[in-house]
N, C-alpha and C positions, 0 to 999 in steps of 0.2 A: 503494499499499499504505500502511496506517495502523499505526502502532507500539503496543505495549501502553502505553507511556509517556503516550500520549494518550487512553487509555481506549477505544480503539478499535483492531481489529486485523484482520489477515488471519491464518489460522490456518496456522503453519508446522509445528508439533509439539505433541504433548500437553503437553509441558513449558511451552511459551509460554502455552497455554490455561489450564493450572492456576495458573501465576503470576499471570496477570491476574485471574482470578476470585477468587484468595485475596485480592487487594488491593482488591477492590470490592464484595463481597458477604458475607452472614453465612454461618457455616461450613455449616450444614444445606443451605441452597440450593446453596452452592459444591460440596458434596459430589455433590449429584445432577447438577449441570450438568457437573462434571468427569467423572463416570462417563459421562454421556451422550456427551460429547465424545470421551473415550478410546475409547468403543464405535465412534464413526464413524471415528476414526483407524485402528482396527484392522481395520475392514471395508472401507477405501477402498483399492481397488488403485492409484489414481492419488493425486496430491498432494491434500492436505486441501482441501475447499471453502472459499469464503469464508463467513464467519458473523458475525453481528451480534447482540449481547445488548442488552436494554433500556437499560443504563447506557452503552452507546456512544454517542458524539455524533453518529455517523452513523446510528443506529438509526431515529429518527422520519423522516428525510429519505429512507432507503431503503424504510421501510414506507410512506409517503405519495406516493412518486413516481408511483404510478400508481393513486391512489385517486380515484375521480371523484364519489363520494358525500361531500360534505364532513361530513356528519352523523357520519361514521365516523372523523374525525381529531380528536375531542374526547378529553380525557384519560379520560372514563369509559369509552371504547370498550375491551373486552379486548384485550390486545396478546400477541403470540406470545412464547413463551420464547426462540426463536431464530428469526432470519431467514437462510436458507441460499440462496446463489445458486451453485448447481453449474456445473461446466464440463464435467462428463463423465457418463455414465450410471452409472458404478461409484459415483460419489460421491451420486447420488440413491438408489441401491439400498442404500447404507450407512445413509442417513437412514431409509429406510423399515424396515430391519432394527432400527434401534436406537430408533426412536420406539415400535415395537410392544413391544420388550423393556422400556421404560421407561414404558409406558403413556401415551403422548403421542400426541394426534390430529394428523393431518397435513392441512394445506391447502395447495392448489397455485394459483399465480397465473402465468397467461401474460401477457394483455395489461392485465388489470386492470379491464375494462369490466364490473364486477360491483356494481351498484348495491344488491344486497342484502347485499353485504360478506361473501359466503360463502367467498370465497378469501383473505380476510385477518383474519378475526375468528372467535371461537368462545367458547363459555361454559366451556369446560373447557381445562386447560393443552394448549397446541398448538405445533406448529412450522410455519412457513411456509417452503415451497419456492418460491422466486422463479425463474422460468425465463427471465429477462431475458438471460441469456447462451445461452440455447438456442434460436437462431434461423436455424440453416443452411438454406438452400434449394436443393435440387439438381435443376434442371428437365432432363428428358429429352424433346426434342421428337420423337425418332424413334418412341417408343412413347406419346407423348401422356401422360405422367405426370411427377410430380415428387415427391420426398420433401422434406416441410416439417416442420422441429422445432416443438414446441409453442409455444415462446416468440416465434416470429415473427409479425408482424402481417399482416393481410390487404393492406395497402398494400405491405409488402415482397413478399409472394406476387405480387401482380398486376405489380410493377415487374420482378421477376426472370423472370416468364413473357415480358412484353413484350420484354425484352433478347433473348430467344431467337427470338420469333416475334410479328409483327404480327396473325396470324390464329389465335392461340390465347388462351384465357382460363380463367377458373374461376368458377363460379356461387356466389358468397358475398356477404357483407354489403356495405353502401355505405360504412361507416365505416372508414377506412384503419388507425386505431390499435387496431382490435380484435384480441385475440389469437387466432391460429388454434386452439390447443388447445382452449379453453372453446367458441368459436364452432361448430366443427364438432360437438364433443360434445354441443351442445344443439340440433342439427339444422342450422343455418346457413342463415338465411332471407336472401334478396337479390333484387336488381331483375331477375335473369334466371330467378326461380323459375318462371314460367309457360312458359318454354322449356325449361328443364333440371331444374327440381326443386330441392331442397335441396342445400346443400354436401355434407352426410353421404351423399346418393345416389351421390356420385363419390369415394368412399373405397375404394381397392383393397386397403389393408393398413394395419397399424398396429403400433406398438411401445409397449408399456406395462410397467411394473413392478408385480406383484401384491402382495399382503400378505406373501407368503414372500420377497419380494425376487428373484423371478425375473423375467427379461426375456423377454416373450413376443410372437411376432409372429401373425398371421392363423392360421398353420398350428397353432402349438402352443396358442393360447388356445382355438381351436374356434369354429365358426360362430355358436353361441349368444351367446358373449361378444362375439365381434366385431360381431353385429347389436346388442347391447345398448349398446355404448359409442357408437355413432353415433346419438345423439339422446337416450340415456338418462343422460349424464353421465358421463364417464370416471371421475370421482373417486369414483363409488360403487364401483369395481371396482379401482382402482389408480392409478398416476401415468403420465399420457401422456407418451411421449418424443417421438413423432413420427407423422404420418400420411403415407401415400403416397396422393396425389390423382391424379384422372384428368381430363383436358380434354376427353376426345372422349365421343360418346354411348354408352350402354350398350347391350349386345347384347339384342335383342329378339325376340319369338316371331313377329312378323308381318313381312312385307316391307314396305318403305317404298312409299307410294302419294300421289299429290298431293291426294287427298280425305281424308287423313288429317289432322285439326285438331291433334293433340297426340302426342307420342310414346308408344308402347305400354308398358303396364306390363310388368315381367319376370316371369318364369315363375312366381313365388311369389305374385304379386299377388293372384289370385284366392283362393288359400288363406288369404292374410292376412287377408282380409274375414271368412271363415269363422272364423278363430282369434278375431278380435276379438268377433264374436257368440257364440261358446263361451264364452270367458272373461268376457265381461260378464254372461252368464247364472249362470256359475258363482259369481262374486262379487257377484250381486245388483246389478248396475248397470244403470240405464235406457241405452237407445240413443237418441239422436237423429241424424238424417241431413240434411245439409245440401247442397243442389245448387247452385242459384243465389243463394240467400238472400233472395229477394224473399218474405219472410214476416213480414208485420207484427205477427202476433200473438206471434211469437219462438218458436213451438213447435219449430223445427228447431235452436234453440241455448239453449235454457234449459229448466229443469225444477225441481221443487221437491224432488226427492229426487236423490241421488248419481247422476251420468250421465255417459256417455261420448258425445263429438261425433264422428261420421264426416263429414269434410268431403271432398266429391267434386270439389274443384277441379280435380284432375288428371285425372279420368275423363270424358273429353270427346271420345273418339274417335267419327268419324262415317264411316259407309262406305256410300255411295250406289250403288245398282244400279239403273241406268235400264232395263235388260232386263226386269226383273220389277217395276218401279214400286215398289221398297221401299228401305228404309234402316235399318241398324242404328245405334242413336244411343246412347252410354253417358250415364249419367244425371247427369253433371255438365255436359254441354254445355249451351250457352244456344241459345235459340230463334234469335237473330240468326245463331249459326254453323251452325245447321241449314239454315236458308234460304239462306246463302251457299254452302254444299256442295252443296245441291241445284241452285242457278242455275250453279254451275261445270259441271255435267254437262248440264243442259238448260234452254233458256228457256221451255219450255211445261210444267214440272212445278211443283208446289209442295206445301205442307203446310198445313192449315187449324188454325193454333194463334194465340198471342196477339200483341199488336201490340208489346210491349216487347221489345226484343232481348236484353236482359240477363237475363231470367227463365230459370232453370233447367229444363231438359226433365224431369228426374225428378219434381219436385214439381208441375209444370204439368200433365202429362198425368195423373199420379195424382190430381189434384184435378179432372179432367174436360177442362179445356184449352178455354177459351172465347176465341174470336178474330173478327177482321172478315169471315172467309169462313163463319161459322156458318149463316148462312141458306142457303147453297149446299151445304155439305158437312157440317154438324153440328160436334160437338166434336172436339178432337184424339184424345181417347180412343176415339172410334168408328173410328179408323184405325189402331188397334194390332193386329198381326198376331201377335207373340209378345212374350216378354218373359224376362229373366234375373233371378231374385232369390235372395237367401240367407235361408233360414228360420231359425227359432229354433235349429235343431239344427246350423246351420252348412252345411246341404246346399245346393247350387247346383241350382236348378229352372228349368226352361222351360216353356213351355205344357203340353207333353205330360205332364210328370212333376207339374207342380203341380196339373193337372186344371182342367177348365172353370169350376168354381164359384170357385175362388181367382183365375183369370185374370180372371173376370168381376169380382170384388170389387176388385182392385187397380186397374182403370180406372175411377177415380172415388171410390173409397171410401178412397184414401190408402194407398200401399203400405206405409208404416211402421207400419200397423197389424197387417200380417203378415209382414214381413221387410225386408231391405235391398235396393232396387232397384239392379242393375247396369247394365241396358240395356233399351231398347225396340226392338222391330222395327216400323217404321211403313210404312203404305201411302201413297205419293205420289198427289196429284190432278192433274188437267189443269187448266192455266190458259192463258188466251190469250196470244199474244205480246205484245199491248199491253193494258194496264189504264189506268184513269183515276182520278186522285186529286184532290179538291177540298176546300178548307178555307175556309170562310166563318164570320166572326165578327160577331155582332150583340149590342149592349148593350141594357140596359133601355129606354133611350130610343129605340132603334130597333126596339121591340116584340119584344124577346127572349122576353117571358113568352109571348106568342101562339105565337111560333114553336115554342117547346118544347112548348106544349100540342098543336099539329098534329103535331109530330114524334113523339110517342108513339103516334098512330094509323098515320101514313104509314109509319114505318120498321118496324113490326111485321107489316103485311100490305098488300096491294094493290100492292106494287111487284115487280119481278123478283127471283129468289133471288140473282141476280148482284150485286144492289146492297145494300150495308150503310151505315147511316149512324151514326156515333158521336157522342155528344155530350160536351163539356167545359164544365163550368160553374165559373167562378172570379171572383175580385175583380181588377179591373185599374184602372189610371189612366185617367181619361176622355180622356186625349189619345192613347192607344194602342190605337185601335180598327183593324180590318183595312185601311182605306183611308187611315190617316194623318190624318185629319180630327178636330181637336179638338171634342168635343161636350160644352160645359159645363166644370165644374172639379170637383176632387176625384177620388173613386173610385166605381166602378160596378160592377154585376154584367155579366159578359159570357158569351154562350152560343156556343161555337165548334162547328159542324158540320163533321166530317171524314168524306167520303165516299169508299167505294172501289167502283169499278164494274169488273167483269170484262168489259170491252169498250172500244170507243172513245168519245171525247168526244161525237161526234154523237148516239149512242144515248143517253147519259146525259142529256144537255141535253133530248132528246124526252120520257124518262120524268119528268124533274124539272119539266118544264113543265106536264106533264099532272097529275101527282100532288102536288107540293109547290112550286107557283109562288110562293107567299109567301115562299119564301128567297130568290129573285130570282138565281138562278145564271145566270151568263153565261159565254160561251166563254173569257173571259181567267181565269175562276176555275178552269178545268180545266187538269191537268197529265196528258198521257200519257207512259207509262214502262213498263218492264218490271215484272213482278210483284215481283221481289226488290227492286227501287228503291222500290216502294211501302211495303214493309215498314219501311223506314227512314223514309220521309216521314210515315206514319200513326203513327208513335211519337213525333214531334215534339211533346209537349204539356207543359204546365207542371205542376211538382210541387205547386202549391197549389190543384190543381183536383180536383174529384170527376169520375170517368170512368165513364161508362155506355155500354153497346152494345146495339144492338137488331137 
């Protein structure tokens, strides 16, 4: 405790406050501060909270104790009129009521990882509520939940959970000194996001104080406000006191199956897509949609007008039905995930799409879907049986309700021209138990120019539909050719021929000897494998190359 004689204090009574202020500030400011502090004293059910004013020797050390952006430690940065470090909810309530009465803005700081300084600076007179003492954590392993006060840090939360159980956790950020209050109110991104989503997705309840000084929980605040504070920033609506968090998975609308790649959306998920579309239309905002993100033109994540980005990173469920040779694939799934889930069910089924496993299914098929089995089965879009999209009215349509004209247009014409794609129903194609992959690299010094010229005719016609030859052209060091032999010095152009043949190596060698003997393919160049393994093998290309398929 600091006494008034040292110009820093812990508030014990309104008289102590008044005496200190009268000895250190001009009368007008003293009167305003005195009125504010007397207001807090009259509204606090517990003892007075600890307060600091700018003339207190401890003021700057308390203010800067958790400022991580040193630009805001300069004398020019606006300072709060008071820093208040409450120990009880009623003390926070008193600060809210009195700040409103005296026209003071409130900023709230939990961990202080706020590089914009929004929690500890303002351009108008303000009060800073520092929740450094508000960090109780009550873990209940029986119901997989925990009440966490807003001033606790992520590291403290993780530690308290681990004290109770080695098999429970919480999907939040990686930095242990981040405050729970602000982190979850901003969404809460962490390293387990792909498995469990954001931290805000696991909030069961909350306690906040609104502008009237009322303490509300989920029931009394209502579902709209409860939804808003989990990602929209609590301080827009009140002062957060505590979160009730969940460490278990949410209840979903589908049963668990081994071929589900991600956890299902909860019951409101489909409606929420519609709301985004309707509200964007109402407010004149353009919508861009991103599935895998392999969009080098940036059309899925940039625009020259105000826009909203819908990222389908969590929309990647895949449900394979071998009985009718089909699969429902959500738009955010990647090609690699599709191939893997198909192979889990059958070694003789596949899907004719692209070679890069990280490409998103939504955009790939809507653009046609070119891949190494195109000569045998055509484009990926040729194998779409049904689709689910949301149109500009927010309606969810399938093939029947959208009509054949629109269904035709979205398969190659780009779905985002017509709506937001939710999922494709695709038709699987038969593949042999064994396929053959070959990769042969030739440099300019090894007659790569002649081979590329011959490839243009051979790969397009005159060979079986089961054979596709991809060409990669790039710059390489001359010592890094395919057989490890140095051929000169410096750098050169290299052409890499990647071959996929739906059959055994013996048949491939016969075809290549007859149609493309100049390439010099040998038995040791050929690798037999399952089709799903070939999708990984053929995707192994350098990023500095141009890629062409025939």
